[in-house]
N, C-alpha and C positions, 0 to 999 in steps of 0.2 A: 761565452763568459762563464766564470765560476763565481758562485755566490756562497758566502759563508752561511752555515746553518746555525749561526748564533741566534738568528731570528728566523721564524718560519717564512718560507718563500714558496711560491707556486713553482712546481717542477713542470716545465714544458720542454718542447723539442730543442730549444736553443739554450737551455739552462742546465748547468751541472751543479750538483749539490755536494759541497764539501762539509766535513764534520769536524767539530772540536771535541775530540774524544775525552779530553780532560774534564770538560764541563757537562757534556751531553751524555757521556757514558762513564760515569764516575766509578761504577762497580767493576773491578777487575775479575775476569774469569779465572776460577781455580777448579780444582778437582771436585769440589763439593757444592758449588753454588751455580751450577749450569742453568737451572730453571729460572732463577732470579735474573741471571745475566741474559738469558734468552728473552725473557719478557722485556728487559730494558732495551735490547737491540731491536727486536721486532716491532715494538711500539714506535720507535723512532723511524724505522724504515717505512712502516705503514703510513705514518704521518706525512711522509714525502712521496708516497706511492712508488717506493723503490723495492718493496719486498720481493718482487718477481726476480730480481737479480740473484738472491740467495736461494730461492726455492726452485729456480730453473724455468719459471714460466716466461720470463723475458729472455728470449733467445738471442744470441749474438747474430747480427745480420751479416750478409755477405760483404766481403771486403771491396768488391767492385760492383759497379752497375753494368749489367749485361748490355751488349750493343743493341741498338734499335734499328729497325729496317725503315728506311725512308720511302716515301711514295714512289720515287723513281727506281726503287730496288736496291739502292746502295745501302750499305750498313755502316753505322757510326762505330768508332772505336770504343771499347769499354773504358769507363772512367772510375776513379776511386769513389767509394761510397762514403759520404760524410757521416752517415748514421753509424757506420762501423767504428770510425774513430771516436765518435761521441760515446758509443756503448763501451768501448775499451776504457776510455778515460773515467767514465762514471763507475764502472766496475772496479777499477783500481782504487778510486776514492773510497768505495765501500770496503774493499779488502784492507785498505790502510786503517780504516776505522776499526775493523775487527782485530787487526794485529795490535793496534794501539790500546785495545780494551781488554787484552788478555794478560795474564801474569807471565813472569819469566819462565816458569816451569811448563806452561802450556805453549808458549811461543814456538819452540822447536818442532812441535807436532804439526803445525800448519804453515811454517815459514816457506816451504817449497810449493805452496798452492799457487796455481796459475790464475785462478779466478776466485771471486768471493763465494761462488756456489761450491767450488771444491773445498774451500776452507770450512764452510758451513756444514757440508755433508760429513766431513771428517769429525768435526766436533759433535755432531749429532750421534754418529756411530760410537764415539768414545764415551760420551757422558750421558746419553739418554737413559740407558738402563740404570746407571748409578743414581740418576735423579729420581727414577721411580722408587728406588730403595730409600731415598731421602723422604719421599712422600709417605711411605710405609712407616719410617722411623718417626716422623712427626705425628702421624695418627696414633702410633703406639704411645708416644709421650703424652698425647692428649688424653688417651684412655687411662693412663696410670697417674696422672697429675693429682696431687693432694694439697689441700690448703695447709695442713700441719699447723704451725704456730703463726703463720703469716696473717696479716690483715686481709680483709675481703678485697680491698683495692689492689693490694700487691698480688693476691692470688688471681684475680680476674685479669690483671695486667699480663701475667705470665701466660694465661690462656689466649689473650688477645694477640700476643706476639706470635704464637703458633698458628692461629687461624688466619692471621694476616699473611704469614709466609705461605700457607697452603693456598690462599686465594690468589696470591701473586703467581704461583706456579700452576695455575689452572686446576686446582683441586679444592674448590671452595667447600665449606661446611655449612649446612643449612642452619637456620636460626634455632629450630627445634633440637638439632643435634648439639649445637653449642650449649644450649640450656641444659641438656641432659648431661654432657660432660662436666659442666660446672657444678651441677647439683650432686653428681656422684662423688666429687672430691671434697665436699663439705663434711663437717663433722656432725655428730648426733645433735649438737645444739641447734642446728639448722633444719632438723627433721620436720618441724611444723611448717615452716615457710616453704620447704621443698615439696611437701605434700600439696600445699596450696597451689604452687606454681604448676605442678604436674597435672592437676585437675582443671587447669584453665582450658577453655575451648579455643582461644586464640593464641598465636605465637607471640613471644616476647622479643623485642629487639635487645641487642646487647646493652644498650644504655638503660633500658627499662629494667633489665635483670640486675644491672649494677646498682641502680638506685634502690631496688627492693632489698637486695642482700645487705647493702651498707646500712639501710634503715634498720633492718633486723639485728645487725651487729651492734648498732648503738643501743637498741633496746636490751640486748643481752648484757651489755656492759652496765647499764643502769640497774638491772636486776641483780647482777653480781655484786655491785657496790652496796646495794641496800640489804641483800641477804647473802652473807658469806656461805659458801657451799662446804658442807662437811665432806672431807675426803676419805674414801675407803682405802686403807693401806694394806698392802700384802706383805707377809713375812715380818710383821712387827706386832707388838702388843701395845696395850694402853700404857702410856708413859708412867714409869714408876720414879720413885725418889732416887736420884743419882748421887754421885759423890759431891760433897759440899763445894769443893774447889771447882768442879765442873759446872755446877749450877752458878757459882759466882762468876766464873768466866762468861757463861752464857748470858747472864743478866747484864754483865758490864759491857759486852760488845754490841748487843742488840743486832748482830749481823749473822752471817752464815756460819754455822758451826759444824759443817760436814767434813769431808775428807780434806779439802783444801784449807788448811789452817792459816795460810798466809793472806787470805782475803780479809779485808777490813771494810767496815762501813766508813766511807770517807767523811761522814758528818759526825763521827764519834772519836774523840781523841782523849777520853778521860781515863783509859786503862793504862797500866804500866807495861813496859816491854816484857818484864819477867812474867807478869800475870797473863799476858797474851800467849806467850810461847810455853807456858807450863803445861805439861802433858798430863791429863787426868789418868788415874789408874782405872783399869778395866773392871767394870762391875757387871756380873751376869744378870741379865734381865729376868731369868727364871727363878734362880735360887738366891739372889741378892748377895752372892759371895764375890769377894775380890780376887782377881787373878786369872779369870777365864771368861770367855764370852758365852752367849747362849748357843752358839754353833757347836762348841765342844762340851757343853754341859752334859753330865752323865744322866740327868733326869730323863732325857728323851733319846738316849742312845739306843735303847732297845725297842723303840716304838716306831710306827709308821710316821713318815715325815709329811705333814700337811700344814699349810699356812694357816695362820689365824688372821681373820679379816675382821676388823672392828670399824664400826661406823655408827654415828648417831642419826644418820639419815635412812630413808626408805631404800631397801635394796631391790634391784631388778632381778627376779628369779630366773629370767631367761638370758641373763648376761653371764658370759664365761670369761674368766681372767686367765691369761697364760702365766704359769707359775713354774719356774725352773727348780724350785726347792721341794715341790710336792712329788711324792712317790706314786700317788694314785690320783685318778680323776675323782672329783667329789661334787655332789649336788644334794640339795634338800628337797627337790621337787620330783617325786616319783612319776608324775604324769608325763614328763618329757622323755622318759626312758622307753624306747621302742620294745626292748626285750628285757625282762628283769625277773629275778627270783629272790626269795627270802634268804637272808644271810643267817645261818645257824651257828656261826663261830662265836668265839669269845673275844676276839681282838677289838680294840678300840682305836679311834683316830685321835692322836694327840696333837693339839694345836700349839701355837706359839707360847701361850701362857701356861702350858703344862696340863691343861684340862683334857681329860679323855672323853670323847664323844662316841655314842653308841651307833653302830652301823646296822641298819634294818634290812637293806636290800643290796644286791649287786646286779648291775645290768649293763646294757650297751645302747648306743644311739648313733645317729649320723648327723653331722653338722654340714649343711649345704653351703656352697660358695659359688662364685661366678664361674669358676673353672672346673671344679670337681667337688665331690662330697668327701668329707673326712670322717673316719670312724673313730669313735671313742669307746674303748673296751675297758672292762674292769672298773666301771664307775661305781663308787661307793655312795649309797644313799644315806645321808646323815641328816635327819630332820631338823636338828638344832643348829646346823651350820648356816651362816648368813650370806654366803657367796659361793657361786659355782666356780670351781677351780679346774684347770686343765694341767695335768702333769706334762711338762715339756718332754721329759724322757719317754713317758708312755706314748705321747702323741707322735713323736718323731719315729719311734720304733714301730708303731702300728701302721703308720701311713707312708713309711719310707721317704720321709722328708727331713729337711733341716730348717731350723728357725734362727733368724738373725735379728738381734735386738739393736736398735739405733736410738739416739736420744729422742726423736719425735715419732718414730714409727717402727714397725717390725715387719719382716718378710718371711713367708713360708715358701721354700723352694723344693722342687723335686730333687732328691738326692742323686739320682743317676744322670739327669740332664741339666740340672741347674736352672731350669725354667721357673720363673716366679709364678706360684699358684695362688697366692693370697697376699694382700697387703693390708695391714692394720695400723691404726694410729695409737699413739700414746695419749692417754687421757688421765689427767690428774695423777701422774706418776705411775700408773699401772698400764698393762697392755691387754685390753679386752679384745675378744674375737669380734670381727665385724658381723653385724646381723644381716641375714638374708631371709627372705620370706619363706617360712615353713621349715619344719624339721622333718626329715624323711623318716617315716615309720613303715615297717612291713605291714602289709594288710593282705586280705584275700585277693585284692585286685591290683596289687603292686602299684599303688598310687602314692602321690605325695600328700601325706596327712599334714594339716596345718590348722592353727587357730585362725579363723577367718572372721570377717566382719558380718554383722547382721544383714547388711545390704547385699553381700555376696550370697549368703544363704537364701535371701529373697529371690535372687536371680537363678541360683541353682535349682530351686524348687519350682521354678516356672512362674514366678511373680504372683504368688497367692497373697491373701490379705495379711495384715500385720498380726491379726489374731491367730491365724494358722501357723505363721512362721514362729511366733512366740511359743505356741503350744508344742510344736515339734522340737524346738531347741530345748525347751524346759523338760519335756518328758523323755527325750531320747539322748540327753546329755551330749549334744553336738558341741564341738569346740568352737567357741565364739569369743571375740574380743570386742570391747567397747560397749556402749549402750545403744539401744534401738533408736535409730533416727526416725523422723517423721517421713516414712516412706511415701505416704500419699502425696507429699509435697516435693519429693526428690526424684521419684521414678517417672521420667518422662514417657518411657515405653508403656507403662500402665495407663498414664493419662490419655495417650493417643489412641489406645486400642481397646479400652474397657468401658467406654461410654455405652449406656444401655437404657432401655425404657423401664417403667415400673413393672413389677411382676404381676402375673395373674394369680388367682387363688389356687391353692394346692389341691391335688387330687385326693379323693377319699379311698382309693384302692389300697387294700392291705394284703400283703403276701406273708406266708409263713415259712418258706424255705427257698433256697437258691433255685433259680431257673423256673420258678413257678410262673412268673410273668417276664417276658422278654420284650422290651421296647426296641423298635428299630425305625430308622429313617434314613433317607438318601440325601446327601448334600451335593450340590453341583447343578449344572456344569460350571467349573471354575472359569473365570474370565481369562485365565492364563494357564496353559497346560504345564503341569509340573515338570521339573527337570528330568524326572524319570518316567514321563509319558502318561501321567494320570490326569483325568478331568473330573472325577467324582470320588467320593468316599461314602461308605455305608457304615453306620454304627449299630451295635447291638448292646443294650443296657439291661443288666439284671436288676429288676425292681427291688429285690430283697437286699442285695449287697451293694447296689449302685455301681458295680463293676462294669466297665465299658470295654468293648472290643471294636477297633476301627480297622477297616480294610480299604486302602486306595484301590480303585477299579477304573477300567478303561471306558466301560459303557454300562448303562442301566441294567441290561440283561444279565450281567454277571452276578446280580444279587441272589438269584436262585441257587446257583452252584455254591456260592459262599455260604449261604444258610445251611444247605444240606451237609456240607463238610463240617461246619462249626457245630451243628447239632450232634453229629456222631462223636466228635472229639469231646465236647463238654459233658455229655451224658456218660461217656465211658470214664472220663477223668474224675468227675465229682460224684457220680453215683445218683444224681437226680435227673428227672426227665423234664423236658420243656413241655409245659401244659398249655400256655397261652402265648400268642404272638400278637403284639399291639403295634399297628402301623397306620399310616394314612391310606388313601385309596389310590396310590400311585400304580400305574400300569405294571411296574416292575414286580409288584407283590401279587398281582393277579395270576402270574405264572406259577405261584406257589400254592394256589388254592387246592389243586388235586393232591399235591404232596402232603399238605397239612391235614387234609381230610383223611388220607390213608394212614397217617401216623397219629390220629386222634389228638391233634393239636387244634385248639380253638383259635380262630383268627378274629381279633377284635380290631375294628377300624374307627376312624374319626368321622364325624359328620362332614358333609361336603363343605369345602371352603372354611373349615374350622380347625386349623393346625394347632390352636391353643389346647385342644383336647389331648393332643399328644405332647403335652408340655414337658414331660421328662426328656424326650428326645430333642425337642426344640431348645430347652435350656442347656442340654449337653452340647448341642451344636454351638450355641453362643459361647459356652465356656471353652470349648475346644478351639474355636476360631479366634476368640480374644486372646487366649493363652498362646496359640501358635503365632499370631501376628505380633504379639509382644516379644516372643522369642526371636522372630525375624528382625524386628526393630532393634532389639538389644544387640544382635550379632551383626547388624548392617548387611544382612543377606538379601539378595533379590527375592521378589515374591515367588519366583519359580521354584524355590526350595520349600514351598508350603507343605508338600507331602511329608518331608522329614520333620518339619516343625510340628505338624499336627500329630504325627505319631509320637513324637517326644512329649507333646502336651498331654496326650492320653496316658502315656506311661507315668507322668508326674501326677495327673489328676487322680489316677487310681491309687496313689500313695499318699494323698492329702487327707488328713483327718477332717471329718465333717460333723457338725452338730446333729445332723439327721441320724447318724449312726452312733450317737453318744460319744463323739470325739474319737471314733475309730475310723480307719481308712477302709475304702472298699477292698483293698488288697488283704488287709487283716481279717475282714469279715469273710472273705471267700476262701482264703488259704489257711486261716487259723494261726498266722504268725505275723509279727511286725515286719514291715519292710526295712531294708537296709539303706538308710539315708547317707551313709558315709561314702557310697560310690557315686553320688550325684555330682555332676560338674556343670559349669555354665555352658549352655548350648551355644554353638557357633564360635567357641574360643579356639585358640591354637593349641594343638596337642602334638605329642611325639610318640607314636606307637613303636614297639619293638619290632623291627622288620628284618632282623638278621636271617630268618629262614627263607626270605625271598631274595636275598642277595646272591650274586653269582661269583663274587670275589671277596677274599678276606680284606681287601683294601677299600671296599665300599663302605660307606657309613651305615651304621646299624639302625638309624632312624632318619626321619626327615619331617619338616613341618607339615602338618596335616590340619584339616578342618574337622572339628568334632560335630557330628551330625546325629547324635542320639545313642540309644541303647539297644542292644540285641534282646529280643524277647525269648529266644530259645537258648541263649548261652550267657554266661556271666562275662560279658565283653562289651566293648564300645565300638561304634561305627566311626571310622576315621577316613576322610577322603583326602587322597594325595592331591595337593594343589597344582601339580604339574601334569600328571598323567590322568587325573580324575578317577583313578581307581579307588575303590572303597575297601578298606581292610576291616576285619573284625579282630580285635586284640584285647586281651585282658591286661597286657603289660603296657600301660600308657602313662606318660607324664604330661600334665596339663599346665599351660600358662593361661590362667583365667583372666589375666589383665590385658591380653593381646587378642585382637579379633582380626583375622587375615583380610576380611572384606571391608575393614573400617576405612582404609585410605585407597581402596581400589576404584578404578573408573567404573562408571555404570556398565552393567553387564547386558549385552545384547544376546538374547537367547536364540538358538537356532529354531527354525520352524519345525513343526511336527513331522513334516514330510521329508525333511532332510537330515534327521538325526535318528540313528539306530545304534543299539548296543548299550549295555548298561550293567547295572548291578541288580542282583536278585534280592528280593525281600526275604526277611526271616520266614522260615517255613514252620508250619504248625507241627509237622512230623518230620524230623531230620531224615534225609535219605541215607540209606545204608548201602554201601557199594556191594556188589555181588562178589562171589569168589572169582578171583582172577582180575578184579578191577580195584586196585588199592585206592584209598582216599587220596585226593589231589593234594599236593604239597605246595601249590602255588596259588597266589591270589588270582582268581579268574573274574573276568567281566564278560558275561556271556548272555546270549539270548536263548531261552529254552521255550519253545512253543507249547502252548497248553490250551485246552478248552476251559480249564477252571482257573479263576483268578487266584492270587496268592492268599494264604491265610496267615495270620499273625497270632502266635500264642502269647499269652500274657503272663504265664507263670515262668519265672526264671529257672534255668537249669544250669548245672555245672557242666563245663565243657572245655575244650581246648581252645586254641586261637586259630581257627580255620579261616579260609577265605569266605567272603560274603556269599559266594555262589558255590553250592555243593557240586560234587562231580555229577556228570551226566549219568543217568541211569542206563543200564544195558538195554538193548533192544529185546522185546518180547513179541511173540506172534500176535498179529492183529486179528481179533475175532469180529466177525460180522454177523448181523442178525439174520442174514439169508444164507442159503447154502451154495451160492454161486462161487465157483473157484476158477481162477485163471492161472496161467503159467507164472505170471509175475508174482502172485501171492506167495509162492514158495520161498522167495528170497527177498522180498521187500517188506520190511517190518517197521512198525512204528514203536519206538521205545516207550515204555510205560511212564506215565506222567505222575508226579507227586507234588501237586499243589505249587507249581511254578508258573511263571507268567512271562510273556514277551514284554520287554521293557524298552523304553526309549533312553538314549544315552545321556551321560554327562558330556559337555562339550569337549571335543578333542583338540589338542594343540595343532595349529596349522603348519603345513610344510612350507618352508621358505621358497619363494619363486626367484630369488636373485641372491648373489653373493653378498651384496651390501645389506640385504635384509637378514641373512643368516649371521653375519658378523656382529649384529646387534644383540644376539642371543648367546649366552654363555654355553648352553647345551650344544648348539650347532657349531659354535667355535671349537669346542672340544672335539666334536665328531670330525670336523675338517682337519684338525691337528693330528688326530689318530690316523686318518687316512693318508695324510701327507707323510707322516712318520713311517707308515708301512711301505709306502712307495719308495722312499729313500732307502729304507732298510733292505728292500729287495733289489736295490740297484736297478730300478726300472729305467732310468735314463742317465745320460751324462750331458753336461752343458757344453755346447760348442759355439764358436762365433758364427753369426749368420753369413750367408753367401748369397750373391745375386742370382745364382742359378738354383737356389733351394727355396721352395715355397712351403713353409711349415703349415701344418693343419692346426686348427684351433682346438680348444678344449673348454669344458665347462663343468661346473659342480652340479650334481644332481642330489637332491635331498629327499629321503624317504623315511617314514616312520615304520619300522618293522613291527609287526604285530604277531601275537600268538594265535593259535587256532580259535581261541575264545574271543578274539578282538582286542585283548589287552595289549598294551605297549610292551614290546620286548626290548627294543633299543632304538636309538636315533642314529641313522646311517647317512653319512655324507660320502659320496663317491665321485671321484674325478673321472670324467668320461671324455674320451677323445671324439672329435667331430669327424667320424670316419666317412661321412658322406663327401668330404673333400678329397678323399683318396682317389687315385687313378689306377685303373687296372693295368697290370704289367709294369707299373712304375714302383709303387710301394705296396702292392699286394697282388697275389695270383689266385690261389685256391682259398675258398672260404667255407666249404661244406664241413659240418660237424654233426655226427649222428646223435640223437637223443633216444632214450629208451621208449619203446612202444607201450601203450596202455595194456595190450594183451599180454605182453611179457611180464608186466608188473603183476597182473592177476594170476598168471601161471605160477610165478615164484612164490607169491603169497599163499596160494593154494597148497603148493608143495610144503611150505614151511608149516602151515596149519596141520596138514596131514601128519607130518613127522614130529610135530611139537617142537620145532626149532625156534630158537630165540631170534627175533628180528631187531636189528640195531640200526640206528640212523646216524650218519656222519655229515658234517658240513665243512667244506674247505674254505677257509678264510682267504679272501682276495685270490680266488682261483686263477683268474686270467693273468695275474701278475707272474705266474710260474712259467708261462709259455715263452720260449725263446724265439725272438724274431729273426728271420733270415733276410728280410728286406731292410733297406735303409728308410726309416720313417722319422720325419722331423716334426716337432710339435712346439708350440709356444709354451712359455712357462705358465704354471697354474695361476689363475687369478687369486690374489691375496697372499701368494707365497713366492713372489718374485725375488730372486737373489739380489740383495742390495749392492753387492760388490760386482755382480755381472748382470746388470738389468737388461742389457741388449742381447744377451746370448739366448740361444734356443736349445730345446731338448732333443737329443738324438736318442730315440727309444731303443733300449737293448732288450726289453721284455715287453710282452703284449700288455695292452691296457684296454679297459672296458670301452667299447665304442669302436674299436678298430675292426675292420671287416674280417681280418684273419684271426682275431683274438680267440673265439671259441675253438677254432681248429687247432691252434697252437697249444691251447690248454689240453684238449683231448689227446693230442699226440704225446704230450708230456705225461699225462696220467696213464695212457696206454703202455708207454715204455716202462714206467715204474711197476705196473701190475704184471707185465710180462717177466720182469726180473724176479718177481715173487712166485712165478709159476702159474699165473692165470692165462687162460686162453679165451679168445673171443668166440662168442656163439656165431654160427654161420647164418642164423636167421635174424639175429638182432645184434648189431655191432656194439651196442651199449650194455650187453649182458656179458659179464666175465665169469668164467667157471674155473674153479680150482678142484682137481680130483687127484689125490695122492695118498697112498698108504691107507685107503679106506676112509679118508676125510673128504667130504664134499662141501664146497663153499660156493655160494652164488653172490655176485655183487652187481647191483643195478646202478647205472650212472645216468643222471640227468643234469648235465652241466656240472655244477659244484655240489649237488645233493647226491649222496650215496646211501644205498640200502645194502646191508650185508647180512647174510644168514647162512647157516650151515649146520653140519652134524657135530662139530667140535667147537665148543665155546672158547677153549684155551687157544686153539689154532686161530680163531677169529681175533681174539685179543692180541695175539702175536702179530698178525697181519696189520692190525690197526697201529700197533707200536712201530712197526717198520715204516708204515706210511707217514706217521707223525714225524719221523726223522727227516722225511723228504718234503712234506707239505705242512702247513699250519692247519691242523684239523681241530674241529670242535665236535666232541663226542656228545651227541644229543640223547644218548641212552636208548630206551625202548622206542620203537617206531610209533609215533603218535600223530604226525602231521607231515604229509609229503605231497607236493604239487597240488595243494588245495584240498587234498583228501585227508579226512580225519579218521584215524584208526583207533578203535577201542577194543581191547582184549575182553572177551566174555568167556563164560565157562565152556561154551561149545566151540569156540574158535575166535574169529575176528569179526567185528562189525565195521563196515566202511560207510562213511557218509561225507557230505560236503556242506555242512551247515553254515560255516562261515562264508563259503563261496555264495550260497544262496542269500544270506543276509546282505552281503556286499552288493549282489546283483539287484536285490529289491531296493536297496538304498540308492544305487546309481540310477535306477529307472523311476524312482519316486513312487514305488508301489508298496512301500513298507506299511502304509496305512490302509491298504485296500482290503476289501472283504474277501474271505476265502471261499473257494468252491470245492466240490467233491470230486470232479473229474477234470483232467487237463484239457479236454476237447469236447465241445458240444456235440451230442450225438445226432441232433436233428438237422444240423446244417452240413452241407457238403461244399467245401471251399473250392473255388475255381479261379482260374487265372484272371478273368476279366470282372471279378466281383468288386464292386465299390469303386470309389474314386482313388486315383493313385496318390501315394504319400508325397508330400512336397520334398521332404528330406528323408530318403530311405536308409540313411547311414545308421540311424539308431536301431531300426528293425534288423539290419544285417548284423550289427554288433550283438544284439540280444540273441538272435538265432545262433550265432557262433558260440556265445557263452552257454546256451542251453545244450548245444551239441557236446561241449566238454563236460557239462554237468551230467549228461546221460551215462558217463563212466560208472557212476554209482546209482543212477536212477533210470533203470531200463523202463520204468513205467511211463516215462515221457518220450521214449524213443520214437514211437509212432507219430505223435503230434509234431515233434520237432522235425522229423523227416518230411512230414507233409508240408509244414510251413517253410522248410528250406527250399521247396520247389518254386517258391514265389520270390526268392531273394533278388532276382534281376528286376522285378517290377512289382513291389508290394503295394497293397492298397490299404485303405482304412479298415476294411473288414479283416484283412490278414493281420493287421496290427492289433485289432481287438482280440483276435484269437490268440496271438502271442501273449497279450496281457492276461488272458485267461490261464495260460500255462503258469505265468508268474503268480497269479492268485492261488492256483492249486499248490504251487510250491510253498507259498507262505503258510498254508494250512498243514502242509506235510513236511515241514522243514527238517524234522528229525528222522525221516525215512532214509533208508539206505539198503545195502545188500549185506548178507551174512555169509561168511566162509565157515562152513561147519566141518568138524573133524570126525572122521570115522576110520574104518580099517581098510577100505578098498579105494583105490585111486584109478578110475576108469575114464577115458575120454570118449565121448559119444557126440554125434552131430544130428541136428534136426533141420529140416527145410520145409518150406510151404510156399504157396502162391495163391493169389486170388484169381477170380474168373472175369475180371473186367477186360475191356478191349485193350486198355493200357494196363496190363497186369503188373503187379508188384510181387517179386519173389524175395525170399529172405532165408538165411540159414543161420543156425546158432550152434556153437560148440561149447557146451558146459562141461565142467569137471564134475562127474557124478560120484558122490560119496555115499553110496547105499541109500540113505534116507534123505538126502538133500544134495545141494550143490550150488555152484556159482557159475554164471555165464562168464567165459573168458574171452569169447570172440563172437561177435554178432554183426551181420551186414544185411541190408535189404536194398534191392535194386528195382527200378521201374523199367519195364520193357515197352 
């Protein structure tokens, strides 16, 4: 039966649903309303549970019922399937409803569709993209909407229409965003109510917002009716006596007397027709003469043209009016000019009434806006002018823009593109520039200077008392607006974090010079390890100046090395000696007893269990922790950021005036100059550092939103943390948004455990590291681990500097000196780089790699990476789509996601790679040979040694999508990539024309392709290593090492090398990585004597993977007293981890021959490792943790000689070994070593 859908009915197996398109689908589909029409149709079909017909999930059943086999073995004949007929009829009813609900222009596009699914799919393909454009257009309209002269009700109704349409088309706008859009379009009259609404903690519904704004509008109308507002007029003067007839006409009509003379007041008919149309004679407003206007008056013909602004009301000195008649920009407020100089000319500014005004200064400034900042040049400072004026001519010429004036608003457009840059409103007959927070001024720190509130200065300064804030504002002329609020009743962060007990009595100790008495105390352990891996901090306080130094540390034992380094630095910098050290009786200070005694420093301690006697340190702890917690609370940061907050707290405390120092700050007392408060910004706010030096493409943005984490102590710069990669930048070029806090609306942060997080940022160093000759300063932001026996030191005196990374370059290796005379073979080539007050740190959390396509598609970064990979595959012609066949079984494919990192652990890029499931391939059918050679480690060391000896340049290349260049000889079929299935050919499969990652023959095809290209250029393969290609021609020698898609090239002629790279770039997509610095996990550092090779990142990753990053270090890789045997200890339950670690250690021995013997010994038990063997392997890891910076050195001299050494022990199972180093007179490097047990 067929039921009408006029009334809802239950759809069951025996019921068909027909639709009345006229009443149920009233909206006709056009080219512009697809989303609305789609919402109308899908909601109707979902209501009747029929949406599966159009989306293809309800599949057409078979037309016949297959025959059934009876018990006696006979088969019944096939019969027609009633479900088939029912499906066809229902589908035709839905198709009819679709056809009946589209317009005549759309009907021909789907008239030939056989099913409702076909029609629906065609409409989706045709209009879905256009509908997304409609969403963008609606959102843009919502951004630009202005109230203008409309009432609040009309204005909000226009917003409601837009947000309702967005909601219908599945792009709803949140309540907070609706409120923000509505407030942005209101005029300055609603400034107060807008500020009140923005400061609300809870969201407003649209109805509540409407009621509040309508109520405020009624209030404004009442005020306007009782107090008429004086209008400031531009380009006019105070009204003078006009012609008698004109006055009579004006008095008689009581109506409009402007340009439209035909307008009459409908309630006034007392004038005569002749009197109404009589044209008054022109009277000049300047000289009172008849016959010309003020525009052509000779009085002002030879003077600058500037408007006269007259008003009886109070003028806003920060308000700028657009003036098309002014020849220059003009202001009376010298303070708002960012750059200015005195004007020594004699010219005057003549205003509309003929008066000449004196010009005192000429300057420039910048007006900010939401899209860009506009420059104002040649601004004349006239103290007696009443209004700031912008010359439209000067403004458009300086900023390459055009200005359009409309009755109720004006637009500023980019002259070359026509894009709207600014939209302003007409107010009281004039066109003021919209106000945006702050006027950009140049400063030593390239910051946005602005007049800010007392409350914001309270937060910038680290939440000090009202008295301190008032003193700093008053004595240092800080720009502030408004009056001081009752901070004690408003600042919730202070309330929650500054509650304390009553004080003890003050000490009677008196000091006469800096460093005479140093108070110190240890704080910790913290209940939560900081995000950069610290659990303690130690403070040192100068009693004379009250200046404080704070150092986060990992363990209590670090206090000794901290004090030794701090003492040397302070005494050399300030010229005073530390005479007394005051601390408690903590064990960490007992280790200093001998050092203090040998340096004639008196050690004063507190009585047992009486910390109050060390009150200076205890009170400073309270001050630091309270201020730090207040900063965290203000910024809504997790408690794990306490190390950054406490360091910032100390930075601010040292700059706070105190009554103890006669209202001077500790900084001023110690350094003899006042601190610069203008550089302070609110901790934890959003900031935008200048990151152009770290971009790899001109199309990349020059900045990104970051988190402000404090100030550098060694440079005039700020610490800014990238919210995505967690890298920390030091930059002096930073713009702050102090009203935005990135962690305000974030979900609670779950911090990684200490044992599973490694890598991080380095803390400011007391003495900046100076790179050696041959090792230029790093130009990239690094996030590295540098092992050290000494914790980091923080200097407190600011110094001028550049904008470097937060981690300085690694120091070059220097020979390791031991206190005994024992010398081994390995000591000639394994050196520990010199340490300069750096520290191993724990990392900021890294972004996770997706484990599925659905997870990756939810992230914009990974979506972009997938699109780039797919585009590259299509560009290379990797496959062609063909129809499937019954005799073809295509292999699968999957997306693999990896975060590519630099040698220092920082993120290089996000890589998505399409990998074929090669394990489904069958030998002889879709692949034959698979072998592909890779370069041997001995070959690498030989080539590097030759390059060092000859002082050749080493360059590194990377082939983008290398495997995609290989041509396939076999027929390989693969399914379409997930997420990128062709909508027009969804059932087709890919016939691969070129190799793809994951295919068994992919490495071989790529190698063959590269081999052919190099042969064309004149290269020949080495007979001993197929991955070494040699070019010798006309006295030019070039070596190229190949490891899959990583290439190293070196030779005697740099021009020839560049020429070869250029030729290869025409054949392959090459990335020139410049100087060799990181290859196969080996880090290469140029030093004065040659090259230093190490595997620091590889070691850090290995320690992290085995959870040994927090282990204690040892001095030797293998215990000397124990002899490992096969049957020692109980067997490991899961020996796979042991085998993986030994394999990793074997690769690590490429640059660490000092672990070759223990690794070889432990490798003998890989088939049956025990607990004792695993303990020995962990000892090797602990040794590596303490010697992470060790490596081998390739030294440069004049002679290149190959020599070999061999030896064997005398046990019954003897072990023999031989070594072939390259001997370079006074040093060398082993290039090949092997040991064998007999």
